[in-house]
C-alpha positions in Angstrom: 86.5 94.2 84.1 84.1 94.1 87.0 80.4 94.7 86.8 80.3 96.7 90.1 82.7 99.4 91.2 82.9 100.4 94.9 83.7 104.0 95.5 85.0 104.6 99.0 87.5 106.7 100.9 90.7 104.9 101.7 90.1 106.0 105.3 87.1 103.6 105.3 88.9 100.5 104.1 87.7 98.4 107.0 84.1 99.4 106.3 84.6 98.8 102.6 85.9 95.4 103.3 82.9 94.6 105.4 80.6 95.8 102.6 82.5 93.6 100.1 81.9 90.5 102.3 78.2 91.3 102.4 78.0 91.9 98.7 79.8 88.6 97.9 77.6 86.8 100.3 74.6 88.2 98.5 75.7 87.2 95.0 77.7 90.2 93.9 81.0 88.5 93.2 82.2 90.5 90.2 83.3 93.8 91.8 86.2 96.2 91.8 87.5 97.7 95.1 90.6 99.7 94.7 92.4 98.5 97.9 92.2 94.9 96.5 93.1 95.4 92.9 95.6 98.1 92.4 99.2 97.0 92.7 101.5 99.4 94.6 103.5 101.6 92.3 101.0 101.3 89.5 99.2 104.3 87.9 96.3 104.2 90.3 94.3 107.0 88.6 94.4 105.3 85.2 93.4 101.9 86.8 90.5 103.5 88.7 89.4 105.3 85.5 89.5 102.1 83.5 87.6 100.1 86.1 85.0 102.8 86.7 84.5 103.1 82.9 84.1 99.4 82.3 81.7 98.7 85.1 77.9 98.9 84.8 77.1 99.9 88.4 78.9 102.2 90.9 78.2 101.9 94.6 79.3 104.8 96.7 80.0 104.0 100.3 79.0 107.4 101.7 80.7 108.4 105.0 82.0 111.7 106.3 85.4 110.7 104.8 83.8 110.0 101.4 82.0 113.4 101.5 85.3 115.2 102.3 87.2 113.5 99.4 87.5 115.2 96.1 88.5 111.9 94.5 85.3 110.2 95.7 83.2 113.1 94.4 85.0 112.9 91.0 84.2 109.1 90.8 80.6 109.9 91.5 80.5 112.6 88.8 82.3 110.5 86.2 79.8 107.6 86.8 76.9 110.0 86.5 78.2 111.5 83.2 78.9 108.1 81.8 75.3 107.0 82.5 76.3 104.3 85.0 73.8 103.1 87.5 74.7 104.8 90.7 73.7 103.6 94.2 74.7 104.9 97.5 75.2 103.1 100.8 75.2 105.7 103.6 77.1 104.8 106.8 76.9 106.5 110.1 75.0 109.5 111.3 75.5 112.2 108.6 75.6 115.7 110.0 73.5 118.1 107.9 76.5 120.4 107.6 79.1 117.7 106.9 80.8 117.3 103.5 81.4 119.5 100.5 80.9 123.2 101.3 80.4 122.7 105.0 82.9 125.5 105.8 80.7 128.0 104.1 77.6 126.7 105.8 79.3 127.0 109.2 79.8 130.6 108.6 
């Protein structure tokens, strides 16, 4: 299994692909990105869980889409509970009210 697991929203595949190019160009060749490794029709949740569990580092590509995704948040929490090294790459101007719980903050 890969050393590095990239957590991202499927709505940000193009951005994730650009990050993968940068990571590989900078020596991070052993990585798992779900849009490149999971075969259509497979049990994607089981494959994500296995890959996240086997990696040593989780990189979260944090965007408004990532913040709005329960699946991405669950990947982050699972990595934290398993004691994985967790790094975030923040993309775009994040609104202070964006993300989890923003409806309550908006009133």
